[in-house]
C-alpha positions as CSV (number, residue, x, y, z in Angstrom):
1,M,0.0,0.0,0.0
2,T,1.4,3.4,-1.0
3,F,1.4,6.3,1.4
4,D,-1.4,8.1,-0.5
5,Q,-3.5,4.9,-0.5
6,L,-3.0,4.6,3.2
7,Q,-4.2,8.2,3.7
8,R,-7.3,7.7,1.5
9,Y,-8.3,4.4,3.2
10,R,-7.6,5.8,6.7
11,L,-9.8,8.8,6.0
12,A,-12.6,6.7,4.5
13,A,-12.6,4.5,7.6
14,E,-12.8,7.6,9.8
15,I,-15.7,8.9,7.8
16,L,-17.5,5.5,8.0
17,E,-16.9,5.4,11.7
18,A,-18.5,8.8,12.1
19,L,-21.5,7.9,10.0
20,R,-22.1,4.4,11.2
21,T,-25.6,3.4,12.4
22,R,-24.8,-0.1,13.5
23,R,-21.9,-2.4,14.4
24,P,-20.8,-4.4,12.6
25,S,-21.6,-2.8,9.4
26,R,-21.7,-4.4,5.9
27,I,-19.6,-2.4,3.6
28,L,-18.9,-2.7,-0.2
29,D,-15.5,-1.7,-1.4
30,A,-16.0,-1.6,-5.1
31,G,-12.9,-1.9,-7.3
32,S,-11.0,-2.9,-4.2
33,R,-8.3,-5.0,-5.7
34,E,-6.3,-6.3,-2.7
35,G,-8.9,-5.3,-0.2
36,F,-7.1,-2.7,2.0
37,L,-10.3,-1.4,3.7
38,K,-10.6,-4.5,5.9
39,H,-7.3,-3.5,7.7
40,F,-8.9,-0.3,8.8
41,L,-12.3,-1.7,9.8
42,P,-11.6,-5.2,11.2
43,G,-14.9,-5.5,13.1
44,D,-17.0,-4.9,10.0
45,R,-18.1,-7.2,7.1
46,V,-16.2,-5.7,4.1
47,V,-17.1,-7.2,0.7
48,N,-14.3,-6.6,-1.8
49,L,-15.4,-6.4,-5.5
50,D,-13.2,-6.2,-8.5
51,L,-13.2,-7.2,-12.2
52,A,-10.0,-9.2,-11.7
53,S,-9.8,-12.0,-9.2
54,F,-7.9,-11.6,-5.9
55,P,-7.3,-14.1,-3.2
56,V,-8.8,-12.0,-0.4
57,L,-11.4,-13.2,2.2
58,G,-14.8,-11.6,1.3
59,F,-13.8,-11.1,-2.4
60,V,-16.5,-11.1,-5.1
61,Q,-15.5,-10.9,-8.8
62,G,-17.9,-8.6,-10.6
63,D,-18.6,-5.6,-12.8
64,I,-18.9,-2.2,-11.1
65,F,-21.5,-1.2,-13.7
66,A,-23.7,-4.1,-12.8
67,L,-23.1,-4.9,-9.1
68,P,-24.3,-8.4,-8.3
69,F,-26.1,-7.4,-5.1
70,P,-29.7,-6.5,-4.3
71,D,-30.8,-2.9,-3.7
72,R,-29.7,-1.6,-0.3
73,S,-27.7,-4.7,0.6
74,F,-24.9,-2.7,2.3
75,D,-24.8,-0.1,5.1
76,A,-22.2,1.8,3.1
77,A,-20.4,1.6,-0.3
78,L,-17.1,3.1,-1.3
79,A,-14.8,3.2,-4.2
80,L,-11.3,4.6,-3.8
81,D,-8.9,4.9,-6.7
82,V,-11.6,3.8,-9.2
83,L,-13.3,6.9,-10.6
84,E,-10.3,8.2,-12.4
85,H,-9.9,5.0,-14.4
86,L,-13.5,5.2,-15.8
87,P,-14.4,7.1,-19.0
88,A,-16.3,10.3,-18.0
89,P,-19.5,9.3,-19.7
90,R,-19.7,6.0,-17.6
91,R,-19.1,7.6,-14.2
92,P,-22.8,8.5,-13.5
93,A,-23.8,4.8,-14.1
94,F,-21.1,3.7,-11.7
95,L,-22.3,6.2,-9.0
96,D,-25.9,5.1,-9.6
97,E,-24.9,1.5,-8.9
98,L,-23.1,2.4,-5.7
99,S,-26.1,4.3,-4.5
100,R,-28.4,1.5,-5.4
101,V,-26.7,-1.1,-3.3
102,S,-26.0,1.2,-0.3
103,S,-28.7,2.0,2.3
104,G,-26.3,4.7,3.7
105,P,-23.3,6.7,2.7
106,V,-21.4,6.4,-0.6
107,I,-17.8,7.5,-0.5
108,V,-15.8,8.0,-3.6
109,G,-12.1,9.1,-3.5
110,S,-9.3,9.4,-6.0
111,P,-5.7,10.5,-6.0
112,F,-6.3,13.6,-8.2
């Protein structure tokens, strides 16, 4: 994990802690790759989703534009270091999907 990733995940975890409505929370980390968020929220159920396969506990291989979860199946959803990789015209569809599966906050962060 790079220093800037560490800072983004730490900040996201602090925001989720401040906004939490229950413990443990079920959190989607979309585009998670290795699944860094779990290290910052060890008491929560973090589901890591990425297009590529990663050997991480709680990992689901899937498409961020068609998340394989029912509406409102997570207490929160986040995507860090994902938005900047998407073509601008597809970004609203991605944000709609995150909003669809979250019953609470949606956090999006990028390095730019």
